[in-house]
C-alpha positions in Angstrom: 275.5 13.8 -82.1 273.4 13.6 -79.0 270.2 15.4 -78.4 271.7 17.9 -75.9 274.5 18.9 -78.4 271.9 19.5 -81.1 269.8 21.7 -78.7 272.9 23.7 -77.7 273.7 24.3 -81.4 270.1 25.3 -82.1 270.1 27.8 -79.2 273.3 29.3 -80.4 271.8 29.7 -83.9 268.7 31.3 -82.4 270.8 33.6 -80.3 273.0 34.7 -83.2 269.9 35.2 -85.4 268.3 37.3 -82.6 271.4 39.3 -82.2 271.6 39.9 -86.0 268.0 41.2 -86.1 268.5 43.4 -83.0 271.6 45.0 -84.5 270.1 45.5 -87.9 266.8 47.0 -86.7 268.7 49.1 -84.2 270.9 50.5 -87.0 267.8 51.3 -89.1 266.0 52.7 -86.1 268.9 55.0 -85.3 269.2 56.0 -89.0 265.5 56.9 -89.2 265.8 58.9 -86.0 263.8 56.7 -83.6 266.6 57.1 -81.0 267.3 60.6 -82.2 263.8 62.0 -81.5 263.3 65.5 -82.8 263.5 68.0 -79.9 260.2 69.5 -80.8 258.5 66.3 -79.6 259.8 66.7 -76.1 259.9 70.5 -75.9 256.8 72.3 -77.0 258.5 75.6 -77.0 260.1 74.8 -80.3 256.8 74.5 -82.2 255.3 77.6 -80.4 258.3 79.7 -81.3 258.3 78.5 -84.9 254.7 79.5 -85.3 255.3 82.9 -83.6 258.1 83.7 -86.0 256.1 82.3 -89.0 253.2 84.7 -88.1 255.3 87.7 -87.3 258.1 87.3 -89.7 260.5 88.7 -87.1 263.2 87.0 -84.9 262.3 86.2 -81.3 264.3 85.4 -78.2 262.7 83.5 -75.3 264.3 82.4 -72.0 262.9 79.6 -69.9 265.1 78.4 -67.0 268.5 77.3 -68.2 267.3 77.5 -71.9 267.5 80.5 -74.2 265.7 80.1 -77.5 266.7 82.2 -80.5 264.1 81.8 -83.2 265.2 83.1 -86.6 263.3 83.5 -89.9 265.9 82.4 -92.4 264.2 82.7 -95.8 261.0 82.1 -97.8 261.0 79.4 -100.5 259.7 79.9 -104.1 256.5 78.1 -103.1 255.9 80.5 -100.2 257.0 78.2 -97.4 259.1 79.8 -94.7 262.3 78.3 -93.3 262.8 79.0 -89.6 265.6 77.9 -87.4 265.3 77.8 -83.6 268.5 77.6 -81.6 268.3 76.5 -78.0 271.3 77.3 -75.9 271.7 75.6 -72.5 273.3 77.7 -69.8 275.5 76.2 -67.1 277.6 74.0 -69.5 281.2 74.9 -70.1 281.9 77.4 -72.8 280.6 77.3 -75.5 277.1 76.8 -74.5 275.4 73.6 -75.6 273.2 74.3 -78.7 270.3 72.4 -80.1 268.9 73.4 -83.5 265.5 72.6 -84.9 264.8 73.7 -88.5 261.3 74.2 -89.7 259.6 74.4 -93.1 256.2 76.0 -92.5 253.7 76.2 -95.4 250.3 77.8 -95.2 250.4 77.9 -91.4 251.2 74.2 -91.1 254.5 72.6 -90.1 255.5 70.7 -93.2 259.0 69.5 -92.1 261.2 69.5 -89.0 264.8 68.5 -89.0 267.4 68.9 -86.2 271.0 69.9 -86.9 274.3 69.8 -85.4 275.9 72.8 -87.0 278.9 72.0 -89.2 280.4 75.4 -88.4 282.5 77.7 -90.5 285.6 75.4 -90.5 283.7 72.3 -91.7 282.0 73.8 -94.7 283.2 72.8 -98.2 286.2 74.7 -99.3 284.7 75.9 -102.5 281.8 77.6 -100.8 283.9 80.3 -99.0 284.6 82.4 -102.1 280.8 82.2 -102.8 280.2 83.5 -99.3 282.7 86.3 -99.7 280.9 87.4 -102.9 277.5 87.2 -101.2 278.8 89.4 -98.3 280.0 92.1 -100.7 276.6 92.0 -102.5 274.7 92.1 -99.2 276.7 95.2 -98.1 275.7 96.9 -101.4 272.0 95.8 -101.7 271.0 94.8 -98.1 270.6 91.1 -98.8 271.9 88.4 -101.2 271.5 84.7 -101.9 273.4 82.0 -103.7 273.4 78.3 -104.3 276.4 76.0 -104.1 276.1 72.3 -104.8 273.0 71.8 -102.6 273.9 74.5 -100.1 272.0 77.7 -99.9 273.9 80.8 -98.8 271.8 83.7 -97.5 273.3 87.1 -96.4 271.4 89.9 -94.7 272.7 93.2 -93.3 272.3 93.9 -89.6 271.3 97.0 -87.7 274.9 98.2 -87.5 276.4 99.6 -90.7 278.7 97.1 -92.3 277.4 94.1 -90.3 276.3 91.1 -92.4 274.7 87.9 -91.1 275.4 84.8 -93.2 273.3 81.7 -93.0 274.4 78.5 -94.8 271.7 75.9 -95.3 271.8 72.4 -96.5 268.2 71.7 -97.5 266.3 73.2 -94.6 269.1 72.5 -92.1 271.1 75.4 -90.8 274.7 74.4 -91.2 276.5 77.6 -90.3 275.6 81.1 -89.0 278.3 83.7 -89.0 278.4 87.5 -88.4 280.8 89.6 -90.5 
C-alpha cells in the first residue's frame, strides 16, 4: 500500500470516528434537553407568573402580544412545595392554538424544579386511569375536591364556580399531562 492510500484510509477513519462522536453527543444533548431548552430560560414571564401564583395561591391570566399565559396552582405536596403549571397559548396559529406548558415545583419561595410538557391529552392517557378519574369526579362533586394516584400518575379534581363543573388535572411527576373540564 502506498502512502497516499494509507492517508486516505486514516482520514476516513477519523471522519467516521468524528461522525460517531457528533451523533452520540447530539443524542445525549438532545436527551438531556440542551436542544430542548426550557421555555422559562428564554421567556421571563414564566418565572414571574409562577412566583406570583406561588405567593397568591390563585390562578392568574396574563396577555402579552400574541401570547396568553394561564398560570394555575395545581396542588401542594406533602413537604409543602407547590406545583404550578403555566400554559402559554400563541394566537394566530390555526386552531387549536399552539400551547407551551412549563411545570414548576416551588419550595420555600425557591424554584426547585422546572419541566416542560407536551400534554398527552385525554385520549393518550392509560386506559386504566379513566375509571379512577370518573370516581374522582364523583367524589369532587360531593366534597369539593378529590385526589388519587394511579401508577405514577396523580389525578386531582376541583369543583369550579358553576355548580356541577369539575376541573380534572392529571400529573405525571410534576408534569401536567391532561387538563379536562367536566
